[in-house]
Residue, then its C-alpha position, 0 to 999 in steps of 0.5 A: m026931384t021930379d021923376r023927369l029929372k031922375r030919368l035924366a040923372y039915370r041917363a046921364q050916368r049910364r052913357g057907356f063911355k066912362e069918361a062921359d059917365i064921370i063928366f055927366q055924373r058930376f055935372t048932374e050932381a052939381h046942377l040937375a036939382g035946380f034945372s028949369p023945364d027949359e034947361a031940362d029940355e036942353f039937357e035932354r037934347i044934350l044927352d042925345l048927342h054922341d059922347q065922342d062929339i061932347l068929349s071933343w068939345v070939352m077938350g077944345r078940339s072942336e066946337p059944337p055945331t050951331e044946332a047943338q049950342g045953347p045956354l045949358l051946353e055952354k054951362f056944361l062945357a064950362f063946368a067940365r073945362n074948369g075942373g068941375a068934372s076932372i076925369v084925371g085922378 
């Protein structure tokens, strides 16, 4: 794994909001090693978003704004919504 991907993994697992930490940690464990440079760029943009917004999107309470949408965010949300990152039990 490249240094950049290691830094992204570190950021993903230490967000300061326990539920987000769990979701991001499980997603990175499942997918980060296979990221293309474009996916790493998009993931970095996702990490810059607010945890509360991301959790609202995961739970289907709201939809991401157009400027936040992208293929990796769709993959992340599908992963979280389909049990890949269950934060219950």
